[in-house]
C-alpha positions in Angstrom: 83.8 124.2 94.0 85.2 120.9 92.6 83.6 118.1 90.5 85.1 114.6 90.7 84.0 112.5 87.8 83.8 108.7 88.5 85.3 106.4 85.8 82.7 104.6 83.6 81.3 101.4 84.9 82.8 98.3 83.3 81.7 95.8 86.0 78.2 94.5 86.8 76.6 96.0 89.9 77.7 94.5 93.2 75.0 92.5 95.0 76.7 92.7 98.4 76.0 95.7 100.7 79.0 97.6 102.1 80.3 96.7 105.6 79.7 99.3 108.3 82.4 101.2 110.1 84.2 99.8 113.2 82.9 101.2 116.5 85.7 103.7 117.0 85.2 105.2 113.6 81.5 105.1 114.1 81.8 107.1 117.3 84.0 109.7 115.7 81.7 110.1 112.8 78.7 110.6 115.1 80.6 113.3 117.1 81.5 115.1 113.9 77.8 115.1 112.9 76.6 116.4 116.2 79.1 119.2 116.3 77.8 120.7 113.0 74.7 123.0 113.4 73.1 122.1 110.0 70.2 119.7 109.8 71.5 116.2 110.3 70.3 115.0 106.9 72.5 117.6 105.2 75.5 116.7 107.4 75.0 113.0 106.7 74.7 113.7 103.0 78.2 115.1 103.0 79.6 112.4 105.3 78.2 109.7 103.0 79.9 111.2 99.9 83.2 111.1 102.0 82.3 107.6 103.1 82.0 106.4 99.4 85.2 108.2 98.4 87.3 106.7 101.3 86.3 103.2 100.2 87.0 104.0 96.5 83.5 102.8 95.5 82.9 102.4 91.8 79.7 103.1 89.9 77.2 100.3 90.4 78.4 99.5 93.9 75.4 98.6 96.1 75.0 101.0 99.1 74.1 100.2 102.7 70.5 100.1 103.7 68.8 102.9 105.6 69.0 100.8 108.7 72.7 100.1 108.3 73.5 103.8 107.7 71.4 104.8 110.7 73.4 102.4 112.9 76.8 103.3 111.5 76.4 107.0 111.9 74.2 107.0 115.0 71.2 108.7 113.5 67.5 107.8 113.0 66.1 105.9 110.0 64.3 109.1 108.8 67.6 111.1 108.8 69.3 108.3 106.8 66.4 108.2 104.4 66.4 112.0 103.9 70.2 112.0 103.2 69.8 109.3 100.6 67.0 111.2 99.0 69.2 114.3 98.7 71.9 112.2 97.0 69.2 110.7 94.6 68.1 114.3 93.7 71.7 115.2 92.8 72.0 112.0 90.7 74.8 110.6 92.9 72.7 107.6 94.0 70.2 105.5 92.0 67.4 103.6 93.7 66.1 100.3 92.3 62.7 99.4 93.8 62.9 96.1 95.7 66.7 95.8 95.1 68.4 98.7 96.9 70.4 101.8 96.1 73.5 102.0 94.0 76.2 104.6 93.3 76.0 106.2 89.9 78.8 107.3 87.6 77.7 110.9 87.7 79.9 113.7 88.8 79.8 114.6 92.5 80.0 118.2 93.7 81.3 119.4 97.0 78.6 122.2 97.3 75.9 121.8 94.6 73.6 124.8 94.1 70.7 122.3 94.4 71.6 121.8 98.1 69.3 124.0 100.2 71.3 125.4 103.0 71.8 128.7 104.8 75.0 130.8 104.7 75.7 129.9 108.3 75.5 126.2 107.4 77.5 126.6 104.3 80.3 128.4 106.2 80.3 125.8 108.9 80.8 123.1 106.3 83.7 124.9 104.8 85.3 125.5 108.2 84.8 129.3 108.0 84.2 131.4 111.1 81.7 134.2 110.2 80.1 136.9 112.1 76.3 137.4 111.5 75.0 140.9 112.3 71.5 142.4 112.0 71.5 145.5 109.9 67.7 146.3 110.3 64.6 144.5 111.6 61.2 146.0 111.0 57.5 145.1 110.7 55.9 146.2 107.4 52.8 146.0 105.3 53.5 144.1 102.1 52.3 144.9 98.6 49.5 142.7 97.2 51.8 140.6 95.1 54.1 139.5 97.9 51.1 139.0 100.3 49.7 136.6 97.7 53.0 134.7 97.3 53.2 134.2 101.1 49.5 133.5 101.5 49.0 136.4 103.9 45.8 138.2 104.8 45.4 141.9 104.0 45.8 143.0 107.6 48.7 140.6 108.4 52.2 142.2 108.8 55.5 140.8 107.7 59.0 140.9 109.1 61.7 142.4 107.0 65.2 141.3 108.2 68.4 142.7 106.8 71.6 141.0 107.8 75.3 141.1 107.0 77.8 138.2 107.3 81.5 139.0 107.8 84.7 137.1 107.8 86.9 139.3 109.9 86.2 142.7 108.5 85.3 141.6 105.0 81.6 141.5 104.1 80.7 138.2 102.5 76.9 138.2 102.3 74.2 140.9 102.5 70.7 139.5 102.8 67.1 140.7 102.9 64.5 138.2 104.2 60.7 138.7 104.3 58.2 136.4 106.0 54.9 136.5 107.9 55.4 137.9 111.4 53.0 135.2 112.7 55.5 132.4 112.0 57.9 133.3 114.8 56.9 134.2 118.4 57.8 137.8 119.2 60.0 138.3 116.1 61.3 141.7 117.1 62.9 140.1 120.2 64.2 136.9 118.5 67.9 136.2 118.1 68.5 136.5 114.3 72.3 136.1 114.5 71.9 132.3 114.0 70.6 130.3 111.0 67.2 131.4 109.8 66.5 127.7 108.9 67.0 126.7 112.5 64.8 129.5 113.9 62.0 128.5 111.5 62.3 124.8 112.3 62.3 125.6 116.1 58.9 127.4 115.5 57.5 124.4 113.6 58.0 125.6 110.1 60.7 123.5 108.4 61.8 124.9 105.1 62.2 122.0 102.6 62.8 123.5 99.2 63.2 126.8 97.3 62.6 128.3 93.9 65.8 130.1 93.1 66.7 132.8 90.5 70.5 133.4 90.2 71.7 136.7 88.8 75.0 138.5 88.3 74.5 141.8 90.1 75.9 144.7 92.2 74.9 145.6 95.7 72.0 148.0 96.0 73.3 151.6 96.1 72.1 152.2 99.6 73.9 149.0 100.8 77.1 149.8 98.9 77.2 153.2 100.7 76.4 151.7 104.1 79.2 149.1 103.8 81.6 151.4 101.9 81.9 149.0 99.0 82.6 150.0 95.4 79.3 150.1 93.5 81.0 148.4 90.5 82.1 145.3 92.5 80.4 142.1 91.2 78.1 140.1 93.5 76.1 136.9 93.0 72.4 137.5 93.7 70.1 134.7 94.8 66.3 135.5 94.8 64.5 132.6 96.5 61.0 131.6 97.5 61.4 129.1 100.3 58.7 126.5 100.9 57.7 123.9 103.5 57.4 120.2 102.7 53.7 120.7 101.8 54.7 123.3 99.2 53.5 126.4 101.2 55.7 129.5 100.6 57.0 130.9 103.9 60.0 133.0 103.2 61.2 135.4 100.4 64.9 136.0 100.5 67.2 138.3 98.5 70.8 137.4 99.1 73.9 139.0 97.7 77.1 136.8 97.8 80.5 138.5 97.2 81.5 137.4 93.7 85.2 137.0 94.6 84.4 134.7 97.5 81.5 132.5 96.4 80.8 130.1 93.5 78.1 127.5 93.0 78.2 124.4 90.9 75.6 122.5 88.9 75.4 119.1 87.4 74.0 119.2 83.9 72.7 116.0 82.3 70.6 114.9 79.4 
């Protein structure tokens, strides 16, 4: 992961919006966005960072409006608004009510830990070809604590989905996901080799945020034996509670990322 720190702002903020791209570049950008399988707002967030860097924008530069961004990149106004909101959350963009949005002088990260994205989406952004396999898929009765976290009734069953992501023959990620079986039609017959975020969104349950606990860890012993991996090898463990836009928990995930292949970055400010 890289962090590119912008030089301090020595000029007053620009009051003129940026010009949009010429039609040929606009068409190319739109094609690139449509070829990516992540949500458009997350794709556009990355493209906007590149857009700013290509034009060597300095802190304080006024950014295009939502309408201009939507026209330039061939997306809807809501997608443009959501991508700008992501950049505001990361501190890359500052909004001034009634005036517009401006580029800040804060560091910009290629893959910030605050970006909520699945392994499939992260790999696609990095240009990696990965193979997603289902290790185990079962229905189970949860303990009272996890039922309460997911807002499930006592007699409601949950899906436990174990998956492994490979690059070639190398295991990159081992994950355990638990969610109410009622969220996805016929979950035991669903195709779980694709992004879990996409499956949930197709079923009308878009995951919007997550509470995340990051730990240095080892693979569980059973998984280490299954995948024939040294028990002492370091892994990065992400324990997450995923929620919808209205704050309802819908998914508990326990992901192990290979420590030698993954790193995440944070922006710290005061």
